[in-house]
C-alpha positions in Angstrom: 63.1 -44.6 -9.5 66.5 -46.9 -9.5 67.6 -45.2 -12.9 69.7 -42.3 -14.1 68.7 -41.5 -17.7 70.5 -39.9 -20.1 69.4 -36.4 -19.4 70.6 -36.1 -15.7 73.9 -38.1 -16.5 75.2 -35.9 -20.3 76.0 -32.8 -18.7 78.2 -34.3 -16.5 81.7 -34.9 -16.1 83.6 -38.0 -14.6 84.5 -35.9 -11.7 81.1 -34.1 -11.7 79.0 -37.5 -12.2 81.4 -38.9 -8.5 80.7 -35.4 -6.5 76.7 -35.5 -7.6 76.0 -39.0 -6.8 77.9 -38.2 -3.0 75.3 -35.6 -2.6 72.3 -37.5 -2.7 71.3 -37.2 -5.9 71.9 -41.3 -6.9 71.1 -42.8 -3.7 68.5 -44.9 -4.5 70.4 -46.4 -7.2 74.1 -46.1 -6.8 74.8 -47.9 -3.3 76.7 -50.6 -3.4 77.5 -50.9 -7.3 80.0 -49.0 -9.9 82.9 -49.8 -7.5 84.5 -50.1 -11.2 84.1 -46.6 -11.8 85.6 -45.6 -8.7 84.8 -47.0 -4.9 82.2 -45.0 -4.0 81.7 -43.4 -0.7 78.5 -45.1 1.5 75.3 -42.6 0.7 73.1 -41.6 4.0 72.0 -38.4 3.0 68.0 -38.3 2.4 66.7 -39.3 -0.7 65.7 -36.2 -2.5 63.9 -37.6 -5.4 60.0 -37.3 -5.5 58.1 -39.9 -3.1 55.9 -42.5 -4.7 52.3 -41.8 -4.6 50.8 -45.4 -4.8 52.5 -48.9 -4.3 51.2 -52.5 -5.2 52.3 -55.5 -3.3 53.5 -58.0 -5.2 54.8 -60.8 -2.8 52.0 -63.3 -1.2 52.7 -61.6 1.9 54.1 -58.3 2.8 55.1 -57.2 6.2 55.1 -53.6 8.2 57.6 -52.5 10.6 57.3 -49.4 12.9 60.7 -47.9 11.5 62.5 -49.7 7.8 64.2 -52.0 9.5 63.6 -56.3 9.1 64.4 -56.0 12.4 61.6 -53.4 14.1 58.7 -54.4 15.5 56.3 -55.5 13.0 53.2 -54.3 12.7 51.2 -55.8 10.0 51.1 -58.7 7.4 49.5 -58.0 4.2 48.7 -59.9 1.3 49.0 -59.5 -2.5 47.5 -57.0 -4.8 46.8 -54.3 -1.9 47.7 -51.2 -3.2 48.4 -48.3 -0.7 49.5 -44.7 -0.6 52.9 -44.3 0.0 54.4 -40.5 1.5 57.7 -41.3 1.9 60.7 -43.2 0.5 63.7 -43.5 2.9 66.7 -45.8 3.5 67.1 -48.5 6.1 69.1 -50.9 7.4 72.7 -52.1 5.9 70.6 -55.2 5.1 69.6 -56.2 3.1 72.7 -54.8 0.8 71.6 -54.7 -2.6 68.6 -52.4 -1.7 68.2 -50.3 1.6 65.2 -48.5 0.0 61.9 -49.0 1.8 58.5 -46.9 1.7 56.3 -45.4 4.2 52.9 -47.0 4.0 50.8 -43.6 4.7 49.3 -44.4 8.3 50.8 -48.2 8.3 54.5 -48.5 8.2 57.3 -49.3 6.6 57.7 -51.8 3.8 60.7 -53.3 2.3 60.7 -51.8 -1.3 61.4 -55.3 -3.0 58.2 -55.8 -2.3 56.1 -53.0 -3.8 55.7 -52.1 -7.4 55.5 -48.4 -7.7 51.8 -47.6 -9.6 49.7 -45.1 -10.8 46.1 -44.9 -10.9 45.5 -43.2 -14.1 42.3 -44.3 -16.6 42.6 -43.2 -20.2 39.9 -41.8 -22.9 38.4 -45.1 -24.8 39.0 -45.8 -28.6 36.4 -46.9 -30.8 38.1 -48.7 -33.5 41.7 -50.4 -33.9 43.3 -51.3 -37.4 43.7 -55.0 -38.2 46.5 -55.4 -37.0 45.7 -54.3 -33.9 47.1 -51.7 -31.7 49.2 -51.4 -28.6 48.4 -50.6 -25.1 49.7 -49.7 -21.6 47.6 -50.8 -18.3 47.9 -47.2 -16.3 45.9 -48.8 -13.3 47.5 -50.9 -10.6 46.0 -53.9 -12.1 42.6 -54.6 -14.1 41.0 -58.3 -14.1 40.0 -59.8 -17.8 37.5 -61.8 -19.0 36.8 -64.4 -21.2 33.4 -63.4 -22.4 32.6 -60.0 -21.7 29.3 -60.4 -21.3 29.7 -62.8 -18.4 31.5 -61.3 -15.3 32.0 -64.6 -13.9 34.6 -65.9 -16.9 37.7 -64.6 -15.3 41.0 -64.8 -17.7 44.1 -62.9 -16.4 44.7 -60.1 -13.9 47.1 -57.5 -15.8 49.1 -55.4 -14.0 50.5 -52.0 -14.6 53.3 -51.1 -17.1 52.3 -54.8 -18.8 51.7 -54.0 -22.5 49.0 -55.7 -25.0 47.5 -56.0 -28.3 44.1 -55.0 -28.8 42.7 -56.4 -31.9 38.9 -55.3 -31.6 37.2 -52.9 -28.9 33.0 -53.7 -28.2 30.9 -52.5 -25.6 28.4 -54.2 -23.2 25.0 -54.0 -22.8 25.5 -51.2 -19.9 28.0 -49.0 -22.4 31.1 -50.1 -21.3 33.9 -50.3 -24.1 36.0 -53.6 -23.6 38.9 -53.7 -25.4 39.6 -57.6 -27.1 43.5 -58.4 -26.3 45.5 -61.4 -28.0 47.2 -63.4 -25.8 50.4 -64.4 -28.2 51.6 -67.4 -25.5 48.1 -69.4 -26.1 46.3 -67.9 -28.8 43.4 -66.6 -27.0 41.4 -63.7 -26.7 40.2 -62.2 -23.6 38.9 -59.0 -22.8 39.8 -56.1 -20.5 37.6 -52.6 -19.7 39.0 -49.8 -21.9 39.6 -47.3 -19.6 42.3 -49.1 -17.6 44.6 -49.0 -21.0 46.2 -46.3 -22.7 46.9 -46.7 -26.3 50.3 -46.3 -27.8 51.7 -44.1 -29.8 54.4 -44.1 -32.6 56.2 -41.8 -30.5 55.9 -44.1 -28.2 58.7 -46.7 -29.7 60.1 -44.5 -32.0 64.0 -44.3 -31.6 65.9 -42.8 -29.2 69.2 -40.2 -30.2 68.6 -40.8 -33.9 71.9 -39.3 -35.0 74.1 -41.6 -32.5 75.5 -44.5 -35.3 75.1 -48.2 -34.9 78.6 -48.4 -33.8 78.6 -46.0 -31.3 75.8 -48.0 -29.4 77.0 -51.0 -26.8 75.5 -52.5 -23.7 77.1 -54.2 -21.2 75.9 -56.1 -18.2 77.9 -56.7 -14.9 76.5 -59.8 -13.3 78.8 -58.9 -10.4 77.1 -55.9 -9.6 73.9 -56.7 -11.1 73.7 -53.7 -13.7 73.5 -52.8 -16.9 75.1 -49.9 -18.5 74.1 -48.5 -22.2 77.0 -46.1 -23.5 76.8 -43.3 -26.3 80.3 -43.2 -28.0 82.2 -44.7 -24.6 80.2 -41.8 -22.3 77.3 -43.9 -19.9 73.7 -42.9 -21.6 71.6 -44.9 -19.2 73.2 -46.9 -15.8 70.0 -48.9 -14.1 70.3 -51.8 -11.4 69.0 -55.2 -13.0 68.3 -59.0 -11.7 69.9 -61.4 -14.0 69.9 -65.1 -13.9 70.1 -67.1 -10.8 70.3 -70.4 -9.4 67.0 -71.9 -8.1 66.0 -75.4 -6.2 64.9 -76.7 -10.5 68.3 -75.4 -12.0 71.4 -73.2 -12.5 69.6 -70.1 -14.6 72.6 -68.0 -14.5 72.3 -65.5 -17.5 75.7 -66.6 -19.6 78.3 -64.6 -20.4 79.7 -63.6 -23.9 79.1 -61.0 -26.6 75.0 -60.8 -27.8 73.3 -58.5 -29.9 70.0 -57.3 -29.9 68.9 -58.6 -33.2 65.3 -59.7 -31.9 62.5 -57.9 -30.2 58.7 -58.1 -28.8 57.3 -55.0 -27.2 54.9 -57.4 -25.7 55.0 -61.0 -24.3 53.6 -63.5 -22.2 56.5 -65.8 -20.7 55.0 -68.8 -19.2 57.2 -71.5 -17.9 56.5 -75.2 -19.5 55.0 -76.7 -16.6 53.0 -74.4 -14.6 52.8 -76.4 -11.8 56.3 -77.1 -11.3 58.5 -75.6 -8.4 59.5 -72.1 -9.0 57.1 -72.1 -12.5 55.8 -68.6 -13.9 52.8 -67.4 -16.1 53.3 -63.5 -17.3 51.5 -62.2 -19.5 52.1 -58.5 -20.9 55.9 -58.9 -20.3 56.9 -55.3 -22.4 59.7 -54.5 -24.0 61.6 -57.6 -24.6 65.1 -56.8 -26.2 66.3 -61.2 -27.1 70.3 -61.3 -27.7 70.3 -65.5 -27.4 67.9 -67.8 -29.8 67.2 -69.8 -26.4 65.3 -66.7 -25.3 67.2 -64.8 -23.1 66.1 -61.1 -23.2 66.1 -57.6 -21.4 62.6 -57.0 -20.7 60.4 -54.5 -18.1 59.6 -56.8 -14.6 56.3 -55.8 -12.8 56.4 -58.5 -10.5 58.9 -57.8 -8.2 60.9 -54.5 -7.5 64.2 -56.2 -5.5 66.7 -55.3 -8.2 70.1 -55.8 -7.4 70.3 -59.4 -7.1 69.9 -62.4 -9.7 66.7 -63.6 -8.9 65.4 -64.6 -13.2 65.5 -67.3 -15.5 68.1 -66.5 -17.4 66.9 -63.0 -18.5 67.7 -60.0 -17.7 65.2 -58.3 -15.6 64.7 -53.9 -15.7 62.5 -51.6 -14.4 59.3 -51.2 -16.9 60.7 -47.7 -17.4 64.2 -48.8 -18.0 63.6 -51.6 -20.5 61.3 -49.2 -22.4 64.2 -46.9 -23.0 66.2 -50.2 -24.0 64.0 -50.9 -26.5 63.5 -47.8 -28.3 67.5 -46.5 -28.0 68.9 -50.5 -29.0 68.7 -52.0 -32.6 67.2 -52.6 -34.7 63.9 -50.0 -34.2 60.8 -51.9 -34.5 58.2 -50.3 -36.7 54.9 -49.2 -34.8 52.7 -52.1 -36.1 55.3 -55.4 -35.6 54.4 -57.5 -33.0 58.2 -59.6 -33.4 61.0 -58.1 -35.3 63.5 -59.8 -36.4 67.1 -58.9 -38.0 70.7 -59.5 -39.2 72.3 -56.7 -37.0 71.6 -55.5 -33.3 73.1 -53.4 -30.9 76.0 -55.2 -28.9 75.8 -56.6 -25.8 78.8 -57.9 -23.4 77.8 -59.7 -20.6 80.2 -59.5 -18.0 
């Protein structure tokens, strides 16, 4: 929703691109960014993208107002992991400037988009077996609670969220005929079980290289820290422009994303990211982070983000947060291309990244 993909951009000249954006097509993305291309006029046209169908609250509390503004009348305060139907996407006040997008929760009121993850509720056919090396699968429901032992529903493990990606290592059934996938946790080296219909098995085409005719020297990525955007270029023409959230400063330290020139030579389709001290301030524990492209030996990476939807301002521990959809695109487009059966891939080459 905050991304412009190559099929939309490729047919447009630079002049047409800017004109098109001013007509509202890029309304959820553009303002107030891209002033290096040209000073864009403020967009006040109606949003023309189709509305989000469902949203999940991602913060401990989410405020709902009678109009799209934090100065409006407060109607409700909801808590984390409630799922609502969303029937309208619109602009709000000038603040917060980095993200003026609001969602209208059907029958309730307006909530700021930064605290709501767009989700779907899609159940999937289950498989009866997986290869010895496992198989990648993506969560396609707002969330699913996993069990350490599928025979004991009291032994809860992690709650896995929409768009996260996991390695399925085995398939089993319980006494009631329900199918459970045994997932491998790459951080803590344990297994836990998820309902099979809540995950979609990925296919080789889900990780196949995009734009295969574009040579390695024709691919490059820029991250603009000031504007909080990422641009992927094919032969100096933008192929993807998307908002991002880079590293920020927190009470426990300065995690600003480093400037410089890097390459995407290490990749993982799924990674459990967690801080060393989970009891520390600003700690994190995030299983199934999807589509990870590392650019430094210290762990700075591009990756999909499901714990916020507030792109356009720094808020990570150094990484470059993208929507899961944008991260998936970048994972497939950047080099090296990762074989379908590999959970980690390291090479001597990659796509150049300039953080400026």
